[in-house]
TORRO-769680 format. One record per residue (C-alpha): residue number from 1; y, z, x; residue in one letter. Coordinates in Angstrom, 1 decimal, always signed. Layout:
{drenfi NUM, {Y, Z, X}, "A"},
...
END
This chain:
{drenfi 1, {+31.3, +28.4, +3.0}, "M"},
{drenfi 2, {+29.8, +24.9, +3.5}, "I"},
{drenfi 3, {+32.0, +22.0, +2.5}, "S"},
{drenfi 4, {+30.8, +19.2, +0.4}, "L"},
{drenfi 5, {+30.8, +16.7, +3.4}, "V"},
{drenfi 6, {+28.6, +19.1, +5.4}, "D"},
{drenfi 7, {+26.2, +19.6, +2.5}, "A"},
{drenfi 8, {+25.9, +15.8, +2.1}, "Q"},
{drenfi 9, {+25.2, +15.5, +5.8}, "G"},
{drenfi 10, {+22.5, +18.1, +5.7}, "Y"},
{drenfi 11, {+21.0, +16.6, +2.6}, "A"},
{drenfi 12, {+20.9, +13.2, +4.3}, "K"},
{drenfi 13, {+19.1, +14.5, +7.4}, "I"},
{drenfi 14, {+16.6, +16.5, +5.3}, "I"},
{drenfi 15, {+15.9, +13.4, +3.1}, "M"},
{drenfi 16, {+15.5, +11.2, +6.2}, "T"},
{drenfi 17, {+12.9, +13.6, +7.7}, "V"},
{drenfi 18, {+11.0, +13.9, +4.4}, "V"},
{drenfi 19, {+10.9, +10.1, +4.0}, "L"},
{drenfi 20, {+9.7, +9.7, +7.6}, "V"},
{drenfi 21, {+6.9, +12.2, +6.9}, "I"},
{drenfi 22, {+5.9, +10.4, +3.8}, "I"},
{drenfi 23, {+5.9, +7.1, +5.6}, "L"},
{drenfi 24, {+3.7, +8.4, +8.4}, "Y"},
{drenfi 25, {+1.4, +10.0, +5.9}, "G"},
{drenfi 26, {+1.0, +6.7, +4.1}, "Y"},
{drenfi 27, {+0.3, +4.8, +7.4}, "I"},
{drenfi 28, {-2.3, +7.4, +8.3}, "L"},
{drenfi 29, {-3.9, +7.1, +4.9}, "H"},
{drenfi 30, {-4.1, +3.3, +5.3}, "L"},
{drenfi 31, {-5.6, +3.6, +8.8}, "Y"},
{drenfi 32, {-8.2, +6.2, +7.7}, "R"},
{drenfi 33, {-9.3, +4.3, +4.6}, "S"},
{drenfi 34, {-9.7, +1.0, +6.6}, "E"},
{drenfi 35, {-11.6, +2.9, +9.3}, "K"},
{drenfi 36, {-14.0, +4.3, +6.8}, "K"},
{drenfi 37, {-14.6, +0.9, +5.3}, "G"},
{drenfi 38, {-13.2, +1.6, +1.9}, "E"},
{drenfi 39, {-10.8, -1.3, +2.0}, "R"},
{drenfi 40, {-10.0, -4.2, +4.2}, "D"},
{drenfi 41, {-6.2, -4.5, +4.2}, "Y"},
{drenfi 42, {-6.3, -7.7, +6.3}, "E"},
{drenfi 43, {-7.5, -9.5, +3.1}, "K"},
{drenfi 44, {-4.4, -8.2, +1.3}, "Y"},
{drenfi 45, {-2.2, -9.4, +4.1}, "G"},
{drenfi 46, {-3.7, -12.9, +4.0}, "K"},
{drenfi 47, {-3.0, -12.9, +0.2}, "M"},
{drenfi 48, {+0.7, -13.6, +0.9}, "A"},
{drenfi 49, {-0.2, -16.7, +2.9}, "L"},
{drenfi 50, {-2.9, -18.0, +0.5}, "D"},
{drenfi 51, {-1.0, -17.6, -2.8}, "D"},
{drenfi 52, {-2.3, -20.4, -5.0}, "D"},
{drenfi 53, {-3.5, -20.4, -8.6}, "I"},
{drenfi 54, {-6.9, -21.8, -7.4}, "T"},
{drenfi 55, {-7.3, -19.2, -4.6}, "S"},
{drenfi 56, {-10.3, -16.9, -4.6}, "V"},
{drenfi 57, {-9.4, -13.3, -5.6}, "P"},
{drenfi 58, {-9.4, -10.7, -2.9}, "V"},
{drenfi 59, {-11.6, -8.3, -4.9}, "E"},
{drenfi 60, {-13.7, -8.7, -8.0}, "K"},
{drenfi 61, {-12.4, -7.0, -11.1}, "N"},
{drenfi 62, {-15.1, -4.6, -12.3}, "P"},
{drenfi 63, {-13.7, -4.7, -15.9}, "N"},
{drenfi 64, {-14.4, -8.4, -16.3}, "L"},
{drenfi 65, {-17.9, -9.5, -17.6}, "P"},
{drenfi 66, {-20.0, -11.0, -14.8}, "Q"},
{drenfi 67, {-21.0, -14.6, -15.1}, "K"},
{drenfi 68, {-24.7, -15.4, -14.8}, "K"},
{drenfi 69, {-26.0, -18.2, -12.6}, "E"},
{drenfi 70, {-25.8, -21.6, -14.4}, "G"},
{drenfi 71, {-22.8, -20.6, -16.6}, "E"},
{drenfi 72, {-19.4, -22.2, -16.1}, "K"},
END
C-alpha cells in the first residue's frame, strides 16, 4: 500500500510535469500567433515601460465608436 507521503510525492511530480507541458504549450501558442502575424507581442512588452495616462493604446477597441476626421 502506498503511504500518504509517497502519494504526495507522486502527485507533486505529476503536477510539475503537467504544468511544464502547459507552459511549453502556451509559449508555442505565443510563438505561432506572432509568426502568423495575428499579434505583435513586443507592443505588449513595451506597454510596461510606457505606462502613462496619455500613452497611445496598443490596439484600437473595436467596440468604441470611431471618430471622424475633424472631430475632437
